[in-house]
C-alpha distance (Angstrom), angle and dihedral (degrees) to the residues before:
residue distance angle dihedral
M1 . . .
N2 3.78 . .
E3 3.79 125.8 .
E4 3.81 93.5 -104.1
S5 3.80 92.9 59.7
M6 3.81 96.0 46.1
L7 3.80 117.4 105.4
T8 3.76 122.5 -125.2
D9 3.81 118.2 -128.9
K10 3.80 89.1 -106.7
Q11 3.82 92.4 52.8
Y12 3.80 91.8 46.9
T13 3.80 91.6 49.0
G14 3.80 89.9 49.0
M15 3.78 90.6 52.7
L16 3.81 91.5 50.2
I17 3.81 91.7 49.6
D18 3.82 90.8 48.6
E19 3.80 89.7 51.7
F20 3.81 91.4 47.7
Q21 3.81 91.2 51.6
R22 3.81 91.1 47.2
L23 3.80 89.6 52.7
E24 3.81 89.9 49.9
R25 3.82 90.1 56.7
I26 3.80 92.3 46.9
L27 3.81 90.5 46.5
K28 3.80 90.7 55.3
A29 3.81 91.2 52.8
A30 3.81 92.0 45.5
K31 3.81 91.0 52.0
N32 3.81 90.7 49.8
E33 3.80 89.0 54.0
N34 3.82 93.7 44.5
A35 3.80 90.3 -121.9
V36 3.80 94.1 164.2
E37 3.80 98.5 177.0
T38 3.79 91.9 45.7
V39 3.81 90.5 50.4
K40 3.82 89.8 52.5
L41 3.80 91.6 50.0
I42 3.81 93.0 47.8
N43 3.81 91.2 48.3
D44 3.81 89.8 52.7
E45 3.81 91.1 50.7
M46 3.81 91.0 48.2
K47 3.82 90.6 51.4
Y48 3.80 89.0 53.6
L49 3.81 91.3 50.9
R50 3.81 91.1 46.5
L51 3.80 89.1 56.8
K52 3.79 90.8 52.5
L53 3.81 90.9 47.3
E54 3.81 96.2 40.4
P55 3.81 97.3 121.9
I56 3.82 90.2 46.6
K57 3.81 124.9 77.5
L58 3.82 110.8 -122.4
P59 3.81 117.7 -138.5
């Protein structure tokens, strides 16, 4: 990987926040459809992202 293709911390954090927000939207739809197993999986993924974003305040 060369220096030009490496992400800055700010870019990486932005990507994680985008992914978290995407999961929030999917979670809402899954809850509306009573997709219990999907909700559990999404919650697990969101916990993982929260750990990565711990020092950062989520919107």
